SEMITOR-825769 format. One record per residue (C-alpha): residue in one letter; x, y negated, z. Coordinates in steps of 0.25 Angstrom, whole numbers, padded with zeros to 4 digits, always signed. Layout:
AXYZ;...
//
This chain:
M-0244+0192+0041;T-0249+0184+0029;L-0241+0174+0021;D-0249+0162+0027;E-0246+0167+0041;L-0232+0169+0038;A-0231+0155+0032;A-0238+0149+0044;H-0228+0155+0053;A-0216+0150+0045;A-0223+0136+0045;M-0224+0136+0060;A-0210+0141+0061;W-0205+0129+0053;I-0214+0119+0061;G-0209+0126+0074;L-0195+0123+0069;A-0199+0109+0067;L-0204+0108+0081;I-0191+0114+0087;L-0182+0105+0079;G-0191+0093+0083;I-0190+0097+0097;A-0175+0099+0096;E-0173+0085+0090;L-0180+0079+0103;V-0172+0088+0112;I-0158+0086+0105;P-0160+0072+0098;G-0151+0071+0086;V-0161+0066+0075;F-0158+0078+0066;L-0167+0090+0070;I-0180+0081+0068;F-0177+0081+0053;L-0176+0096+0053;A-0189+0097+0061;I-0196+0089+0051;A-0190+0098+0040;A-0195+0111+0047;G-0209+0104+0049;A-0210+0101+0035;T-0206+0115+0031;G-0217+0120+0040;V-0227+0111+0034;A-0223+0115+0020;L-0224+0130+0024;L-0238+0127+0029;A-0242+0121+0016;L-0235+0131+0008;P-0237+0144+0015;G-0229+0153+0005;L-0216+0145+0006;P-0205+0154+0006;L-0194+0154+0016;I-0183+0148+0007;A-0193+0137+0003;Q-0196+0134+0018;L-0181+0133+0020;A-0179+0124+0008;S-0190+0115+0013;F-0183+0114+0027;V-0170+0110+0020;V-0176+0100+0011;W-0185+0094+0022;S-0172+0094+0031;G-0165+0086+0021;V-0176+0076+0018;T-0178+0073+0033;V-0163+0072+0036;A-0162+0062+0024;I-0174+0054+0029;G-0168+0054+0043;R-0154+0050+0038;R-0161+0039+0030;W-0169+0034+0042;Y-0158+0033+0052;T-0149+0026+0042;D-0160+0016+0039;Y-0164+0015+0054;P-0152+0018+0062;I-0154+0020+0077;N-0149+0008+0085;T-0141+0012+0097;S-0135+0004+0109;D-0121+0012+0106;P-0119+0013+0091;L-0105+0019+0093;L-0110+0030+0103;N-0105+0041+0094;D-0094+0034+0087;R-0082+0036+0095;A-0073+0029+0086;G-0082+0017+0085;R-0082+0016+0100;L-0067+0015+0100;V-0066+0003+0090;G-0063-0010+0098;Q-0057-0002+0110;I-0044-0007+0116;V-0033+0003+0117;T-0019+0003+0123;V-0007+0008+0114;E-0001+0020+0121;Q+0009+0024+0111;A+0015+0012+0103;I+0008+0010+0089;A+0019+0009+0079;G+0018+0010+0064;G+0003+0010+0066;H+0002+0022+0075;G+0002+0025+0090;R-0007+0029+0102;V-0017+0020+0110;R-0025+0023+0123;L-0040+0021+0123;G-0047+0025+0135;D-0041+0038+0141;G-0036+0043+0127;T-0025+0040+0117;W-0027+0038+0103;T-0019+0037+0090;A-0019+0023+0085;H-0016+0016+0072;G-0013+0001+0072;P-0003-0010+0074;D+0010-0007+0081;A+0008-0009+0096;E+0016-0006+0109;V+0011+0003+0120;G+0001-0004+0129;T-0004-0013+0118;K-0019-0015+0118;L-0026-0013+0104;R-0040-0012+0099;V-0046+0000+0092;A-0050-0005+0078;A-0054+0008+0072;V-0053+0023+0073;E-0047+0032+0062;G-0049+0046+0065;S-0043+0049+0079;A-0034+0036+0078;L-0037+0022+0083;V-0034+0010+0074;V-0030-0001+0084;E-0028-0016+0082;A-0022-0027+0090;L-0031-0034+0100;P-0035-0048+0096;P-0028-0059+0103;A-0035-0063+0117;
//
């Protein structure tokens, strides 16, 4: 096998990897594999243009193109965020803010426990007796920061 044939096979392997990563991005959407697919495709094209490119240079090309495409992608998604009907979908703590909780263990000295849904949480906030209704103001680690409800 000649050097040109070997380079052509390696280039097709990179382009094949690009296709596999591109298809994987479609099947398992995550907006990440596409950047690696572009990097693999660019490496394959570079190898077609420069058939004598050693393996270490091919890997370096893939790494550099991966970094470039990920940086471009990050910038793109920062400048043009994807609008969603539920912006707190993956922000569990954000979803808790504003919820009404019931004091289950009196809050004394700023510490106690509250019931939210079917679970209990450690709570920090103003002193309150068992059964008092409070609102979640924030989440700090695994504890809820609660505040008194505004007057009705």
